[in-house]
DRENDREN-539697 format. One record per residue: residue in three letters; x, y, z of N, C-alpha, C in turn; residue number from 1. Coordinates in nm, 4 decimals. Example, Ala and Ser with C-alpha at 12.3 -4.5 7.8 and 13.67 -1.06 7.14 Angstrom:
2
{'ALA',{1.3190,-0.5690,0.7800},{1.2300,-0.4500,0.7800},{1.3200,-0.3300,0.7800},1}
{'SER',{1.2850,-0.2250,0.7080},{1.3670,-0.1060,0.7140},{1.2900,0.0030,0.7870},2}
//
This chain:
164
{'MET',{8.1101,15.3546,5.7341},{8.0741,15.4945,5.7178},{7.9238,15.5093,5.7416},1}
{'GLU',{7.8861,15.6165,5.8051},{7.7459,15.6447,5.8351},{7.6724,15.6854,5.7067},2}
{'LEU',{7.5444,15.6507,5.6958},{7.4668,15.6728,5.5738},{7.4655,15.8194,5.5313},3}
{'ASN',{7.4504,15.9129,5.6245},{7.4496,16.0547,5.5864},{7.5832,16.0985,5.5276},4}
{'GLN',{7.6923,16.0404,5.5728},{7.8235,16.0703,5.5145},{7.8315,16.0162,5.3718},5}
{'GLN',{7.7745,15.8983,5.3505},{7.7709,15.8412,5.2158},{7.6879,15.9296,5.1223},6}
{'LYS',{7.5756,15.9798,5.1727},{7.4923,16.0688,5.0916},{7.5682,16.1963,5.0561},7}
{'GLU',{7.6405,16.2513,5.1509},{7.7190,16.3727,5.1248},{7.8227,16.3471,5.0157},8}
{'LEU',{7.8971,16.2392,5.0284},{7.9990,16.2070,4.9285},{7.9374,16.1788,4.7919},9}
{'PHE',{7.8236,16.1084,4.7917},{7.7573,16.0767,4.6664},{7.7087,16.2033,4.5960},10}
{'SER',{7.6506,16.2968,4.6712},{7.6016,16.4208,4.6096},{7.7181,16.5014,4.5521},11}
{'LYS',{7.8313,16.5030,4.6207},{7.9487,16.5732,4.5683},{8.0000,16.5060,4.4412},12}
{'ALA',{8.0013,16.3735,4.4396},{8.0447,16.3005,4.3205},{7.9515,16.3277,4.2030},13}
{'TYR',{7.8219,16.3328,4.2301},{7.7224,16.3608,4.1255},{7.7502,16.4971,4.0616},14}
{'VAL',{7.7647,16.6003,4.1448},{7.7878,16.7356,4.0939},{7.9219,16.7434,4.0212},15}
{'ARG',{8.0238,16.6788,4.0748},{8.1554,16.6795,4.0093},{8.1484,16.6132,3.8719},16}
{'ALA',{8.0716,16.5064,3.8591},{8.0573,16.4395,3.7299},{7.9885,16.5304,3.6284},17}
{'VAL',{7.8805,16.5955,3.6694},{7.8096,16.6876,3.5797},{7.9012,16.8029,3.5387},18}
{'ALA',{7.9710,16.8617,3.6349},{8.0598,16.9750,3.6057},{8.1751,16.9328,3.5148},19}
{'ALA',{8.2297,16.8137,3.5347},{8.3401,16.7664,3.4514},{8.2971,16.7549,3.3057},20}
{'VAL',{8.1803,16.6972,3.2822},{8.1308,16.6825,3.1457},{8.0992,16.8195,3.0851},21}
{'ALA',{8.0541,16.9131,3.1682},{8.0241,17.0487,3.1205},{8.1522,17.1290,3.0950},22}
{'GLY',{8.2639,17.0832,3.1490},{8.3909,17.1526,3.1267},{8.4258,17.2569,3.2311},23}
{'PHE',{8.3702,17.2453,3.3503},{8.3933,17.3429,3.4564},{8.4714,17.2789,3.5708},24}
{'SER',{8.5471,17.3610,3.6407},{8.6213,17.3100,3.7556},{8.5360,17.3197,3.8814},25}
{'VAL',{8.5681,17.2341,3.9765},{8.4953,17.2279,4.1027},{8.5972,17.2343,4.2157},26}
{'SER',{8.5663,17.3133,4.3163},{8.6499,17.3168,4.4359},{8.5597,17.3112,4.5581},27}
{'GLN',{8.6219,17.2789,4.6698},{8.5473,17.2654,4.7940},{8.6076,17.3586,4.8974},28}
{'PRO',{8.5247,17.4469,4.9572},{8.5778,17.5326,5.0631},{8.6357,17.4482,5.1763},29}
{'GLU',{8.7406,17.4977,5.2363},{8.8038,17.4234,5.3446},{8.7101,17.4062,5.4634},30}
{'VAL',{8.6282,17.5084,5.4890},{8.5318,17.5043,5.5983},{8.3945,17.5397,5.5422},31}
{'ASP',{8.2930,17.4622,5.5805},{8.1564,17.4909,5.5366},{8.0838,17.5655,5.6487},32}
{'ASP',{8.1116,17.6955,5.6602},{8.0435,17.7756,5.7618},{7.9458,17.8743,5.6988},33}
{'ASP',{7.9360,17.8724,5.5656},{7.8521,17.9664,5.4926},{7.7515,17.8928,5.4037},34}
{'SER',{7.7247,17.7665,5.4357},{7.6322,17.6820,5.3593},{7.6766,17.6629,5.2147},35}
{'ILE',{7.8070,17.6584,5.1928},{7.8622,17.6326,5.0602},{7.9406,17.5023,5.0655},36}
{'ASP',{7.8923,17.4015,4.9923},{7.9610,17.2725,4.9882},{8.0605,17.2649,4.8742},37}
{'LEU',{8.0228,17.3169,4.7565},{8.1100,17.3153,4.6389},{8.0991,17.4468,4.5639},38}
{'LYS',{8.2061,17.4784,4.4928},{8.2108,17.5977,4.4082},{8.2428,17.5513,4.2660},39}
{'ILE',{8.1675,17.6022,4.1700},{8.1913,17.5714,4.0294},{8.2441,17.6979,3.9624},40}
{'VAL',{8.3498,17.6820,3.8829},{8.4100,17.7958,3.8131},{8.4255,17.7606,3.6656},41}
{'ALA',{8.3819,17.8527,3.5801},{8.4018,17.8403,3.4360},{8.5197,17.9293,3.4000},42}
{'ARG',{8.6274,17.8717,3.3571},{8.7481,17.9484,3.3284},{8.7289,18.0338,3.2035},43}
{'GLY',{8.7725,18.1590,3.2144},{8.7676,18.2498,3.1002},{8.6267,18.2934,3.0679},44}
{'GLY',{8.5927,18.2851,2.9419},{8.4575,18.3209,2.9001},{8.4572,18.4360,2.8028},45}
{'GLU',{8.3432,18.4539,2.7393},{8.3288,18.5572,2.6379},{8.2241,18.6603,2.6746},46}
{'GLY',{8.1668,18.6489,2.7932},{8.0618,18.7414,2.8338},{8.1178,18.8617,2.9054},47}
{'VAL',{8.0317,18.9309,2.9765},{8.0728,19.0501,3.0509},{8.1351,19.0140,3.1855},48}
{'VAL',{8.1140,18.8895,3.2306},{8.1741,18.8424,3.3550},{8.2783,18.7372,3.3198},49}
{'PHE',{8.4032,18.7654,3.3538},{8.5123,18.6729,3.3263},{8.5165,18.5655,3.4346},50}
{'SER',{8.5313,18.4409,3.3948},{8.5384,18.3264,3.4865},{8.4245,18.3265,3.5886},51}
{'PRO',{8.3000,18.3151,3.5420},{8.1870,18.3155,3.6344},{8.1937,18.1996,3.7336},52}
{'GLU',{8.1431,18.2254,3.8537},{8.1433,18.1271,3.9611},{8.0026,18.1032,4.0120},53}
{'LEU',{7.9868,17.9872,4.0740},{7.8583,17.9471,4.1278},{7.8843,17.8669,4.2550},54}
{'ASN',{7.8162,17.9015,4.3640},{7.8298,17.8289,4.4899},{7.7097,17.7370,4.5095},55}
{'LEU',{7.7354,17.6180,4.5619},{7.6297,17.5188,4.5783},{7.6196,17.4683,4.7207},56}
{'GLN',{7.4978,17.4590,4.7702},{7.4668,17.3873,4.8936},{7.4036,17.2564,4.8483},57}
{'LEU',{7.4607,17.1443,4.8894},{7.4154,17.0132,4.8432},{7.3386,16.9401,4.9518},58}
{'LYS',{7.2359,16.8706,4.9084},{7.1594,16.7823,4.9952},{7.1344,16.6538,4.9180},59}
{'CYS',{7.1197,16.5447,4.9908},{7.0929,16.4157,4.9279},{6.9882,16.3454,5.0117},60}
{'THR',{6.8870,16.2932,4.9460},{6.7789,16.2282,5.0201},{6.7224,16.1108,4.9424},61}
{'SER',{6.6766,16.0138,5.0179},{6.6044,15.9020,4.9578},{6.4587,15.9043,5.0018},62}
{'ARG',{6.4222,16.0096,5.0737},{6.2838,16.0224,5.1193},{6.1917,16.0553,5.0030},63}
{'ASP',{6.0656,16.0314,5.0238},{5.9654,16.0616,4.9225},{5.9376,16.2118,4.9250},64}
{'VAL',{6.0061,16.2866,4.8399},{5.9923,16.4322,4.8378},{5.9259,16.4813,4.7090},65}
{'LEU',{5.8918,16.3889,4.6191},{5.8259,16.4274,4.4943},{5.6809,16.4624,4.5229},66}
{'ASP',{5.6393,16.5803,4.4745},{5.5026,16.6254,4.4966},{5.4569,16.6980,4.3709},67}
{'GLY',{5.3987,16.6239,4.2784},{5.3532,16.6847,4.1537},{5.4697,16.7393,4.0734},68}
{'GLN',{5.4687,16.8693,4.0508},{5.5723,16.9337,3.9703},{5.6895,16.9829,4.0541},69}
{'PHE',{5.6934,16.9486,4.1825},{5.7977,16.9994,4.2709},{5.8623,16.8892,4.3537},70}
{'ILE',{5.9824,16.9200,4.3988},{6.0490,16.8466,4.5045},{6.0297,16.9341,4.6276},71}
{'ARG',{5.9754,16.8819,4.7325},{5.9568,16.9578,4.8563},{6.0594,16.9050,4.9565},72}
{'TYR',{6.1553,16.9924,4.9886},{6.2667,16.9494,5.0728},{6.2820,17.0422,5.1934},73}
{'PRO',{6.2870,16.9877,5.3143},{6.3065,17.0717,5.4332},{6.4538,17.1101,5.4496},74}
{'VAL',{6.4793,17.2392,5.4546},{6.6153,17.2926,5.4692},{6.6272,17.3550,5.6077},75}
{'ARG',{6.7388,17.3323,5.6732},{6.7611,17.3955,5.8035},{6.7539,17.5469,5.7878},76}
{'ILE',{6.7019,17.6141,5.8882},{6.6821,17.7589,5.8815},{6.8144,17.8320,5.8571},77}
{'LYS',{6.9237,17.7842,5.9133},{7.0550,17.8471,5.8909},{7.0921,17.8411,5.7435},78}
{'ASN',{7.0720,17.7235,5.6810},{7.1013,17.7104,5.5379},{7.0098,17.7983,5.4552},79}
{'TYR',{6.8821,17.8018,5.4905},{6.7862,17.8858,5.4191},{6.8312,18.0320,5.4220},80}
{'ARG',{6.8656,18.0806,5.5401},{6.9089,18.2209,5.5529},{7.0363,18.2476,5.4741},81}
{'ASP',{7.1279,18.1523,5.4703},{7.2512,18.1697,5.3926},{7.2248,18.1686,5.2424},82}
{'LEU',{7.1189,18.1009,5.1988},{7.0905,18.0885,5.0557},{7.0025,18.2003,5.0002},83}
{'ILE',{6.9325,18.2751,5.0848},{6.8446,18.3818,5.0333},{6.9181,18.5146,5.0178},84}
{'VAL',{7.0416,18.5223,5.0671},{7.1146,18.6489,5.0643},{7.1508,18.6907,4.9218},85}
{'ASN',{7.1735,18.8186,4.9047},{7.2160,18.8744,4.7768},{7.3689,18.8734,4.7737},86}
{'SER',{7.4268,18.7574,4.7467},{7.5723,18.7434,4.7476},{7.6304,18.7731,4.6101},87}
{'GLN',{7.7563,18.8124,4.6093},{7.8231,18.8424,4.4828},{7.8298,18.7190,4.3936},88}
{'VAL',{7.8634,18.6049,4.4523},{7.8646,18.4791,4.3784},{7.7300,18.4105,4.4042},89}
{'PRO',{7.6517,18.3886,4.2991},{7.5199,18.3278,4.3168},{7.5284,18.1917,4.3851},90}
{'ARG',{7.4238,18.1597,4.4597},{7.4161,18.0348,4.5345},{7.2950,17.9551,4.4897},91}
{'LEU',{7.3137,17.8249,4.4795},{7.2043,17.7351,4.4469},{7.1941,17.6264,4.5514},92}
{'LEU',{7.0726,17.5812,4.5735},{7.0484,17.4601,4.6484},{7.0348,17.3481,4.5463},93}
{'VAL',{7.1100,17.2414,4.5646},{7.1015,17.1244,4.4765},{7.0654,17.0049,4.5636},94}
{'VAL',{6.9544,16.9394,4.5291},{6.9088,16.8223,4.6027},{6.9214,16.7004,4.5117},95}
{'VAL',{7.0027,16.6048,4.5552},{7.0244,16.4801,4.4817},{6.9316,16.3740,4.5402},96}
{'LEU',{6.8504,16.3142,4.4543},{6.7615,16.2065,4.4974},{6.8274,16.0724,4.4683},97}
{'VAL',{6.8176,15.9816,4.5628},{6.8734,15.8477,4.5479},{6.7686,15.7449,4.5901},98}
{'PRO',{6.7828,15.6206,4.5437},{6.6919,15.5157,4.5890},{6.7086,15.4886,4.7386},99}
{'GLU',{6.6047,15.4320,4.7995},{6.6101,15.3954,4.9420},{6.7245,15.2983,4.9692},100}
{'ASN',{6.7407,15.2002,4.8822},{6.8405,15.0958,4.8997},{6.9753,15.1429,4.8452},101}
{'LEU',{7.0739,15.1517,4.9313},{7.2080,15.1995,4.8949},{7.2663,15.1233,4.7760},102}
{'GLU',{7.2422,14.9956,4.7670},{7.2982,14.9147,4.6575},{7.2437,14.9563,4.5210},103}
{'ASN',{7.1339,15.0311,4.5186},{7.0752,15.0750,4.3913},{7.1192,15.2154,4.3485},104}
{'TRP',{7.2000,15.2819,4.4278},{7.2430,15.4178,4.3929},{7.3260,15.4195,4.2650},105}
{'LEU',{7.4053,15.3158,4.2466},{7.5007,15.3112,4.1358},{7.4993,15.1714,4.0761},106}
{'GLN',{7.4869,15.1649,3.9451},{7.4941,15.0372,3.8742},{7.5974,15.0527,3.7648},107}
{'GLN',{7.6789,14.9510,3.7467},{7.7791,14.9634,3.6412},{7.8093,14.8293,3.5778},108}
{'SER',{7.8545,14.8400,3.4529},{7.8974,14.7238,3.3761},{8.0128,14.7719,3.2875},109}
{'GLU',{8.0599,14.6850,3.2007},{8.1646,14.7271,3.1068},{8.1149,14.8333,3.0095},110}
{'ASP',{7.9832,14.8381,2.9892},{7.9257,14.9303,2.8917},{7.8839,15.0644,2.9486},111}
{'GLU',{7.8493,15.0683,3.0770},{7.7981,15.1930,3.1312},{7.8054,15.1974,3.2832},112}
{'MET',{7.7961,15.3201,3.3334},{7.7780,15.3415,3.4759},{7.6543,15.4266,3.4891},113}
{'CYS',{7.5611,15.3844,3.5721},{7.4336,15.4533,3.5883},{7.4211,15.5017,3.7319},114}
{'ILE',{7.4095,15.6330,3.7482},{7.3853,15.6938,3.8787},{7.2353,15.7163,3.8901},115}
{'ARG',{7.1744,15.6684,3.9970},{7.0308,15.6830,4.0124},{7.0015,15.7698,4.1328},116}
{'TYR',{6.9073,15.8543,4.1319},{6.8132,15.8977,4.0299},{6.8657,16.0239,3.9608},117}
{'CYS',{6.8329,16.1419,4.0132},{6.8854,16.2643,3.9545},{6.8852,16.3745,4.0600},118}
{'ALA',{6.9325,16.4921,4.0173},{6.9399,16.6068,4.1090},{6.8577,16.7215,4.0521},119}
{'TYR',{6.8161,16.8107,4.1424},{6.7372,16.9285,4.1062},{6.8002,17.0500,4.1716},120}
{'TRP',{6.7820,17.1661,4.1090},{6.8416,17.2886,4.1618},{6.7378,17.3989,4.1738},121}
{'VAL',{6.7675,17.4943,4.2628},{6.6838,17.6136,4.2763},{6.7683,17.7244,4.3377},122}
{'SER',{6.7399,17.8461,4.2965},{6.7982,17.9638,4.3601},{6.6959,18.0187,4.4586},123}
{'LEU',{6.7391,18.0404,4.5814},{6.6507,18.0964,4.6840},{6.6757,18.2459,4.7021},124}
{'ARG',{6.7655,18.3010,4.6250},{6.8023,18.4421,4.6356},{6.6784,18.5314,4.6369},125}
{'GLY',{6.6730,18.6182,4.7351},{6.5659,18.7159,4.7421},{6.4374,18.6676,4.8074},126}
{'LEU',{6.4306,18.5395,4.8450},{6.3106,18.4937,4.9144},{6.3043,18.5592,5.0520},127}
{'PRO',{6.1853,18.5694,5.1085},{6.1713,18.6407,5.2364},{6.2294,18.5622,5.3536},128}
{'GLU',{6.2647,18.6370,5.4575},{6.3031,18.5749,5.5849},{6.1836,18.4957,5.6361},129}
{'ARG',{6.2095,18.3935,5.7140},{6.1030,18.3138,5.7731},{6.1165,18.3168,5.9241},130}
{'LEU',{6.0060,18.3055,5.9923},{6.0058,18.3024,6.1378},{6.0322,18.1630,6.1933},131}
{'ASN',{6.0413,18.0640,6.1039},{6.0672,17.9269,6.1465},{6.1942,17.9223,6.2312},132}
{'THR',{6.1982,17.8280,6.3221},{6.3168,17.8155,6.4075},{6.4007,17.6932,6.3740},133}
{'ALA',{6.3455,17.5993,6.2991},{6.4201,17.4771,6.2687},{6.4407,17.4586,6.1187},134}
{'ASN',{6.3303,17.4436,6.0431},{6.3379,17.4129,5.9001},{6.2423,17.4995,5.8197},135}
{'VAL',{6.2748,17.5123,5.6904},{6.1860,17.5734,5.5926},{6.1742,17.4735,5.4789},136}
{'THR',{6.0518,17.4386,5.4403},{6.0339,17.3485,5.3271},{6.0424,17.4298,5.1988},137}
{'VAL',{6.1360,17.3904,5.1146},{6.1650,17.4610,4.9903},{6.1101,17.3793,4.8739},138}
{'GLU',{6.0567,17.4477,4.7734},{6.0082,17.3815,4.6526},{6.1109,17.3954,4.5413},139}
{'LEU',{6.1534,17.2833,4.4872},{6.2426,17.2818,4.3713},{6.1614,17.2321,4.2527},140}
{'PRO',{6.1491,17.3119,4.1465},{6.0726,17.2659,4.0299},{6.1363,17.1403,3.9696},141}
{'ARG',{6.0550,17.0416,3.9385},{6.1080,16.9191,3.8776},{6.1649,16.9459,3.7390},142}
{'SER',{6.1280,17.0579,3.6800},{6.1858,17.0961,3.5503},{6.3304,17.1435,3.5654},143}
{'ASN',{6.3739,17.1732,3.6875},{6.5105,17.2205,3.7131},{6.6033,17.1040,3.7459},144}
{'GLN',{6.6164,17.0104,3.6536},{6.7101,16.9016,3.6755},{6.8523,16.9542,3.6624},145}
{'PHE',{6.9411,16.9093,3.7501},{7.0810,16.9517,3.7473},{7.1552,16.8616,3.6486},146}
{'THR',{7.1534,16.9039,3.5219},{7.2149,16.8285,3.4127},{7.3299,16.9085,3.3540},147}
{'VAL',{7.4047,16.8461,3.2660},{7.5135,16.9147,3.1968},{7.4591,17.0364,3.1222},148}
{'GLU',{7.3505,17.0179,3.0494},{7.2928,17.1274,2.9718},{7.2431,17.2392,3.0632},149}
{'ALA',{7.1791,17.2024,3.1732},{7.1290,17.3032,3.2666},{7.2447,17.3820,3.3274},150}
{'LEU',{7.3515,17.3141,3.3669},{7.4664,17.3825,3.4262},{7.5317,17.4760,3.3253},151}
{'LYS',{7.5469,17.4323,3.2021},{7.6037,17.5195,3.0978},{7.5163,17.6429,3.0782},152}
{'SER',{7.3857,17.6254,3.0794},{7.2930,17.7369,3.0620},{7.3018,17.8351,3.1789},153}
{'ILE',{7.3109,17.7835,3.3012},{7.3250,17.8683,3.4197},{7.4528,17.9497,3.4109},154}
{'VAL',{7.5627,17.8842,3.3781},{7.6921,17.9528,3.3699},{7.6902,18.0557,3.2566},155}
{'GLN',{7.6243,18.0254,3.1468},{7.6126,18.1218,3.0370},{7.5391,18.2467,3.0833},156}
{'ARG',{7.4298,18.2302,3.1582},{7.3566,18.3458,3.2115},{7.4456,18.4273,3.3052},157}
{'LEU',{7.5232,18.3580,3.3887},{7.6142,18.4286,3.4803},{7.7195,18.5057,3.4031},158}
{'SER',{7.7697,18.4487,3.2946},{7.8739,18.5165,3.2159},{7.8202,18.6417,3.1471},159}
{'GLN',{7.6893,18.6482,3.1284},{7.6267,18.7655,3.0688},{7.5807,18.8664,3.1755},160}
{'GLY',{7.6168,18.8404,3.3004},{7.5802,18.9315,3.4086},{7.4449,18.9030,3.4696},161}
{'GLY',{7.3841,18.7903,3.4301},{7.2523,18.7554,3.4833},{7.2621,18.6681,3.6064},162}
{'LEU',{7.1496,18.6146,3.6446},{7.1391,18.5270,3.7601},{7.1024,18.3865,3.7117},163}
{'PRO',{7.1243,18.2873,3.7981},{7.0954,18.1479,3.7564},{6.9529,18.1323,3.7081},164}
//
């Protein structure tokens, strides 16, 4: 399997693991023509929005993208344009960071399984159009780690009619 395919599968597994622990279901669109790799759904709910949903565009990189308080990641202009729209179902960009060496992505023993390193999220909704023709470098705050607690908090805001 080609390395980029492995990164794609790994990023999907990472998000599925976080969503499973958070108690949310995950589905995958049959065709990715709208920059949506996975959809997260919280069944039911007690807020003003019943069964809130969240769409995710996933990226995985082992490049050095850490820059102070941000992850700086180049996104294709098509993906950028798909993520800045005011869609009914909110969209997030999730970037999963992994070690350079594939053998270090996952470590396991009888006691634990460790996925290295972590993922970060950002909403690009409402950002301006860009004149770029190839890529737009996006800043993801390092404080926006894609964790179980963060996902629960995002879904809670959505259930109250808010944004991620």
